[in-house]
N, C-alpha and C positions, 0 to 999 in steps of 0.2 A: 520382483523385491516389493518393499513394502515403505510408505513415507507416513508420517504423523504431522500433520500441519496443525499448527497451534494458531486459532481462531483469537487474535489478540483484541484488547478492549480497545476503549477512546479514551487513555490514559494520556493524551497529547493535545498538540492546538488544534487540532481536528475535531476534537470533542465536540463544540456547540452546532457543528453542522446540520446533522442529520438525525432526525428524530423515528425513522422509519427503516433504516436498513445500517448493518454492521459495515463497519470499515472495509472487509473482505470484499464487500459488493459495490463498493465505490466506484464509478467508470475511470479507466484509463486506457485512452484513444477510442473511447464509447466502448470499450469491453469490460464488465468486471474483473477488479483487480485479482480475484481468485480465479478468472478463468485463464489469465494469462499463465497463473502457476502451475494449474492443473495442466494445460496444454505441455508445458514443459517437462512437467513429471511423467505424462505420458511419452512423450518423446525419449525420454532418457531411460527407458525402460521399467519404469515402476509399473505395476499392476493393480496395488490396491493403496487407498489411501484413507487414514485415519483422521477424522478431523475433530479435533477437540472443540467442543461448543460449550459455551455459557450465556454471553451477551447475545440475545436476540437468535437466540440458537434457531428457532423456529422457521425464521428467513431464511436460513441457511438452507435447513432440511426442507423447505419448500421451491428453493430455486435449484437446489444440486439432485434431489432424489437420490436413489441408491446408485446410479452411475453417469458417469459424462466422460467424454473424451476418451473410451474404453476405461476407463478405470473403474474399479468397485470402491463404492463409498462406502465408510462406516464411521457411524458417529459415537462418539465418545463423551457422553455429556457430564459436566461437572456442574454440582449444585452451587457451587462458589468458585472464583479465580483460583486455581494452584498455582500461578506462575509459570515459571519455563520448564520445570523439573517435574512438579505434580502430575501434570498431564500423562508424562513419560509412564511414572508409577503407575497411575491409574489405568494406562493401557497395557499394563505389562502382559496379561494374557495373551494380547494377540500380538505382540512383539518379543517374546522371549523365544519361540520356536523359529528357528531359522538363523539365518546368517544376518549381518549388518541391516540397518535400516536407517531410512534419512529422517531428520527432523529439521520442521521449517518453521519459523516466525510469519504468520500470515499477513503481515504488513509490510513486507518487503517484494519487491519484483526485482528479477534476474532471468538472464537469459544464459545461466551457469550450465554447463556440460555436465551432467550429474554423472554420467558414465565415467569420465575421467574422475571425478571426485571420488566416485567408489573405487574406482581401480587404483588410485593414488592410495586410499586409507588401507585395502589389502595387501598392496606392495610395501607399505609402513608395518604393517602388524601391530599399530596401537589398539586402544581401547575407543578412542575418538578422534575424531579429525574434522575442524572447523575449516569452512569456506572463509578464506580471508579476500579483502580489498584494500585496496591504497587508497587513503581518504585526505585531503587539506587538514582537517581538524578531527582528529580522533577523541576528542575530550566528551563527545554524545555516546561513545560505541565503548567496546571492549578491546583495547589494543594490547596486543602481544611481543614476544622477544622469541624470535626463532634461532635454533642454532644451524650449522649448515648442514643438518639433514632433513629438517623440515620440523624437528620436534618442538614444542612451545615450552620454552624456559619459563616464563612468566606470562600470566593472564592477569591484566588490571582493568577492572570494571571501570567504566567513566573517569579514565584519569583525569588529574585537574590539567587546565591548559599549561604547555610546557613540559608536563611531566611523565607524557607518555612514552614508553618503551620504545614506539616505534608507530608509523602513519598505517601500518597493517591493523585492520579491525576484524572484528567478528561481524560476517554478514550476516547471522542467523540462519546459517544453514549447517546441518551437520551429519555427519556419518557415523553412527555410534554402532558398537558391539552390544549384545543383549546383556553381556556382564555389567554395563553401566549403569544397569536399573537397580542393581544391588548396592551402587553408591548413593542413591535418592531417599530421604527419609520418607516413611507413609503418612499418610493421613494430614498432611498440612500443605502450605504453600512452599514453594521451594524454588529458590534463585539457581540454575544450572549454572549461570555463571557466576555468582558470588559463593555457592556453595559445593559443587561439583567438580568445575572445571579445573580450579586451582589444586585440587586434591589432586586429581590427576596429571597435572603438570607436573607436580612435585615427584609422582610416581614415574616420571619418564613415559606415562601412557597417553599424551596428548600432541597431537600433529597439526600442523596448520598446512593448507593447501592454498597457494597464492593463485586467484582465480583473476581473469581477465574480462571484458566486456562490460555487457549494463549490468548495473546493481543499484537501487534505490531503496532507501527505508522511506515512505509517503509519510510518516508522522508530523510532518510539519508541513502549512500550504506551501512554501518554495520549493521544496522537493516533490511532493505532491504534482505541482505545474511543470516540473521539471521532468519529471518521468512521464506526464503525459506528453510533452514536446517529443522526448527519445523515441517513444512508440509510435507516434504519427509521422516521424521521419522514415521509420522504419517500412509504414505501411506505404509512405510516398504519396505525394499528390493530393487530391480531395477525392473524398466518397461520400455521395449522396446517397441517404437511403430511399426506401420505398415512398411514394406518395408527397415526397416532398414539394415545397414550392419555393422557388429562389426567383426573385422579381430579375427580368433580364435587366435592369439597371443595377443590380445588386451585383458584388464581387466578392468571392470566396478565394482567399489566399492559400497557397500550399505552405506547409503539410495541415491540414483542417480535415475532421470527421465530422458530417451532419447525420443526424438519425432519420429515423423514419417519422414522417407525418410532420415535418418541421416546416413553418412557415417563414420566409425574410422576405421583407418591405422594400420598398424602392430604394434605391442609394443608400442602401446597408455595406458596410463593409466587413467580413468576417475573417479571422486568420490573420496571421499564421498562428501555427501552434494553438489551436482550438478545438474544443470537442463541444459539439452540439447535442444532446442526447434527445431522445424522441420525444415528439410532440409539444416541442419548445414552440413559442411563437415569439416572433424578432419583428417589430416595426420599421417603422420608416427612419432613415438618416441614422440609423445605429451603428456604432464601431465596437466591435468585440474583438480584442485579440489576447494571445496568450492566456486563454483561461476555460475554465471547465464548468459548463451549463446544465445541471441535471435534468431529468427529466419533467415534461410540463412547466416549466419556467415561462412566465412572461415577459418580456422585454419593451418597454414601451418606447414609443418614437423620441428618436434623437437622444438617445441614452448612451453613453459609454459606460466599457466595462474592461478594463486593461490588469492582466496579471491576479485574477480573482477567481472565485469559486462562488457560484451560484446554487444554492440547494434547490430540492426537489418542490415543484409547485409554487416557488417563491416568486413575488412579483414586483419587477422594478418599474415605475410609473414613468412619466414622460419627462425627459430632461435629466435623468438622473447621472452621476458620477459614481462609479465603484473603482478604486485606486488599488493599487497593488499590496498583494499580500492580504487582503479581506475575505473575509467569510459571510455570504448571506445563508442565515440557515433555510432550512424546509419550511414554506409556507409562510417568511417572511413578507413583510410588505414596505418598500421605500417609496415614499411619497412623493409627488412631482417636486422637480428640481431641488432634491436632497443630493449633498455630497458624503460621499461615505471616504475617508482619506485612507492612507496607508495603515493597514496592520489591524483594522476593525473586526471585531467578530460579533456578528448579528444574531442571538440565538433563535429556534425555529419558532415559527407562530407570531413575532413581535412586528408591530408597525414603529415603523420610525419617520416622524414630521418633521425632523429639523437635521440639520448636517452635524455630522460629527468628524471634528478636523483634528483629533489628535488619536493614538491608538489606544483601544480600550475594548472590553467585552459588555455588549448590552443583552442584560437579561431580561 
């Protein structure tokens, strides 16, 4: 079976974080997000993945090559972003021959059972099936109304608060019959959610499969950190990579993951729910919890990082505080004694020498 994975761009609050890697390669529990997706597809019976790439395409090609996790990987390159429907149309020659195929948004992480999803689709006999998850606030997603047979009666993309037909939302995971390709206009950007699914719903050909288990869209820092914590909990305990040195007086609280070549100084406390990527240097007396530290970062002595994301090769000097929901971009430098308050985004390669005490983005 084939799967088309849409390599989503950076149109989210994670946009300022990285200048060197697409979001699909962001680490989650110290593995790229894309690896979690590909592993699950391979275990779910998929043999070929078509990766729709545009932004930072070469980084994805270099990382994956022609195969990974026993999956053949084909790259469908877009000269310009084509939305969620355009890539399906562009890859039509690869998808039209054969039975149903999977389509996934690349910035979601899930442990959904793809075999059961496909079985449901075949049993219902519709043209498209959307995987659905229950969420407390459906206003960020596409919400649906189902009948008793699982048919979607209404599909409302990003409904206003309080006006959603249900709390069941589009998980960005679909099974499509090749006939759906005929519903997608050619040569332009197309929103499957706004232009195709409502038409299929009116025709009674769109079904919803209510899934259980893990599902997260990592488009905002809070969800990215939450997904990291959930996957660390699945791994259980503390993992420490090769050639890492954790001082005997330091403490690593589970669940946490420390990559290869990491140094942790005396009396520092790491975790819980913390991923430290490869070749990170952490000084003495630091406190890092519920956070994600990208490769090559330097955390100076007596620095505190809580509920935050620190980019690749960023430097936090001594006595720095980084608070909840903040992003420190790649190669940024936060000077001695600076406090970065909740919800601040520091763009890559910026140097910050004064505290920032209200949410904002520093360009």
